[in-house]
N, C-alpha and C positions, 0 to 999 in steps of 0.2 A: 504493500500500500504506500509505503513511504516513497517508493520510486514512482508510483502512479500519481502522487500529489505534487510533484515538482511543477515549476512554472510552465505555463502553456506556450512559452516562446518557442519558436521553431528551433530544432536542434542545431542548425548552422547559423543561428543569429549572431553569435560572437564573431564567427568568421566573416559574416556579411558586414558587421560593423567595422571590423578591422579593414576589410577591403574598401569600404566606403571612406573610412578615415585615411587610408593609404592614398586613395585617389585625390582626396582633398589636400593632403600634404604635398603630393606631387604637383598639384596645380599651383599651390602657394610657392613652392620652390621654383617652378618654371617661371612664374610671374616675377619673382625676385631676380632670377637670372636675366630675364628680358630687360628689367629696369637697370641692372648693373651694366649690361652690355650697351644699353642706350646711353647711360651716363658716360661710359668710357668713350663711346663714339663721339659724343658731344665734345669731350675734352680733347680727344685726338684731332678731330676735324677742326675744332676751334684753334688748335695749334697750327694746323696747315693754313687755315683761312686768315689767321692774324699772326704771321710769323714775326712781325716787327714789334709787337706789343711789349715784349720783355726787354727791348733794347732802347737806350736813350738816343743813340745816333749810329751812323754807319760804322764809325771806328769801334764803338762798343760792340756792335754785332760781329764785325770782322774778327776782333780779338777774342771775343767769347767763343766763336766757332773755330778759331785758329786757322782760318782759311781766307785767302784773298783771291777772288775770281777776277782774272786779268785777261783782257782781250788784246789780240795783236793780229797783224796781217803779214803773212809770209808767202813767198820770200821777198825780202827787201834788204839784201846785204849791203853794208856790214852791220846794219842795226838789228835786223831780225832775219833768221834763216833757220833751216832744218839741216842738221848735220847728216850727211849722206851715210856715214858709218853707224852712228849711234841712234839716228832717227830722233834726236833730241833737239829742242830749240836752243839756239846760240846766237851771240851777237851783242852789240853795245847795249841795246834796250833791254835785252834779256838779263844781262849781268847787272844793269842798273836796278831793274825791278827786283832781282834776287837780293840785292843789298838792302833796298827799302823794306822788303818783306821781312828780312832778318831783324831789322831795327824795330819792326812792329811785332816781332815774335810770332809770326804766322807763316804758313806754307802757301805756295801759289798753286792755284788750279788754272792752267792756261786754256784759253778758248781761242782758236784761230778762225778768222772770218775775213771777208773782203774789207777794204779800208773804209769805204763810205758808211756801212752799217754800224761801225764802232760807236759812232756818236749817239745814235738812237738807243743802242744797247746799254750804254752807260746812263743815259737820261731815264730810261724806263726801269733800271735796276737789274737788267739781265747780267750786267757786269758791274763789279765794284769799281773798276777803273780800266783804262786802256793805255798801252804804251806802244807806239808804232810810228816813230818819227813824226809826231803830230805837232804841227806848227800852231802856236798860240795866236788866235785872231779874235777880234771883237765879235764877229758873227758867231763863232763857235762858243765864245765865252758867255753869250746871252742865254743859252739853254743848259750849258754845263759849266764846269770850272776847271782850272788848271793849277798844277803845282808851280813853284818857281821854275824858271828855265834851267835846263841842264846842258843845252847845246845850241849854238848859233850856226845856221846853214844858209847857203845860197842856192840858186837854181843853176844848173849847167846844161849845156847843149851837147847831147851825145849823138855822134854821127859816125859814118863809116870812115875808115882811114883815108880813102881817096876823095872824100867830100870837099867841096870848095866853099862850104858855108863858113863865113867868118864874121858876119855882122848881123845886127838886128834886122836890117833891111833885107838881108839874104833870107831870113826866116819868113818874111812876108811873101816871098816867092817860092815857098816850100810847102811840102805836105808834112804836117807836124803831128806828133802823138804825145799825150800826157796820161797820167794816171787819174782815174775817176775820183772826183771829190777832193783832189789835192790843191794846194796853193799853186802848183805848177799849172794846172788846168785853168785856174782863175786868172793867173798872171797872163797867160796867152790870150784868154778871152778879153781881158781889159786893155792889153797893150799892143797886140798884134792883129794883123788881118791876113793870115796865111791863105794859101790856095785851098787847103783842107786842114781840118783839125779834128782828130778823133781822140777820144779818151777811153781807156780800157782799164779793167780791174787787175789784169794779170801783167805784172812787171816783166817777168822773163819773156813772155810772148811778145810784149811790146819791143823789148830789146832785140829779139830775133826778127821782128818786123823791120827794124832799122837795118840790120845786117843783111836781110834779104832784099832790101830796096823797096819794101812796101811803104815805108815812111822815110822822109829825108832826115828827120831828127826827132829825138826824144827829149823833151824838157823835163828834167827830174832833179831831185836834190843832189847837190854836188858830191857828197860822199858816195852815193849810190852810182852816179855816173863814173866817178873815178874807179870804183870797184870793178865795173865792167870794162872800162877802158884799159885797166892794168892787167886784166885777165887775158892771157895769151890764147885762150880758146876762142876769143872773139876778135874780129877785125874792126875794132872800134877805137874812137878817140874822143876827147872832149874838145869841141871847137872853141868854146869860150864860156866864161862864167857870167851869169846875170846876178849882180849883187843886190839881193833882196833882203839880206840880213834877217832871216827868220829864226825865231827862238822855239825850240822844242820843249814841251812840258808833258807831264803825265796827265791824262784826261780823267777827271773825277766828277762825281755828281755835284750839282749846284746845291748851295746851302748846307754844306757839311763842313763847317769850320774846324771841327776836331780832327777829321781825316786829313784835311788840307794842312793843318798845322803839323801833324805828325809826319806826313810825307815831306813837307818843306824842310823840317828839321833833319830828316834822314838825308835828303839831297844836299843840304848845307854841310852836314858832317862829312858826306862823301867827297865833297869839293875840298873841305878843309884838311882832311887826312890824306889826300892825294890819291884816293881810290879811283875817282872819276878820271883823273889824268892817266892812271895806269890802264884803265879800260880803253880809253881813247887811243893810247899808244899801241895797245895790243891789236886793235882792230883796224886802225886807220893808217898805220905806218907800214 
């Protein structure tokens, strides 16, 4: 009788309750996991969407990350080039930038591109700075900024060895080539009236165009013209120099005084300790 008088609950009611409780617990755990994942996603995505929030300025960001993203256009020897053996960047600008980066206690991530796009890339933050034999001009300084100068250059007229070009007037009767977006292009447009004037992004192709007779002359920065003229692999010479007295600087974003001050200090120190002169002697002599 005692066995017959037990509760009228179904025999498996305990198991059913356990099962029901288990489902409820699993639903709660799942909900918590979803919430946690959502919160993590918000934090992570927030970091991607607002990467600059934790930094006061560009210098702070660069030094916090330990990396300086630098743009340059190659080849443009002796300032920037790719070593045929090591496949590494080399040249005057490369060593200058390495010195500056060391003073900032950061490493360099190089990005190569055509010359003209360098300016927009710095302005929009794709690059932290650019170094590529960039002449400091008022127009360029309106949307970006520059460090103090580290080199003064002129324009040179690169021609074939048998060319008779010797004066500015001769250039007006010639087919000329310049590099796209450079002060050489601007100088020709403002001062000459040649038979034709083309501007190209590829410097070696332009040099070959002169050697092959496609162009009568290439108006380019003096050190670059001298580099090709002194290379016995080419049949070229410098006809004469156009004294434009252009100053090179490192291109940096506008309104970043901390970054400018740090880079200016590094360049000033490089000049004072003789490193800049050593770099110039190494690549220009």
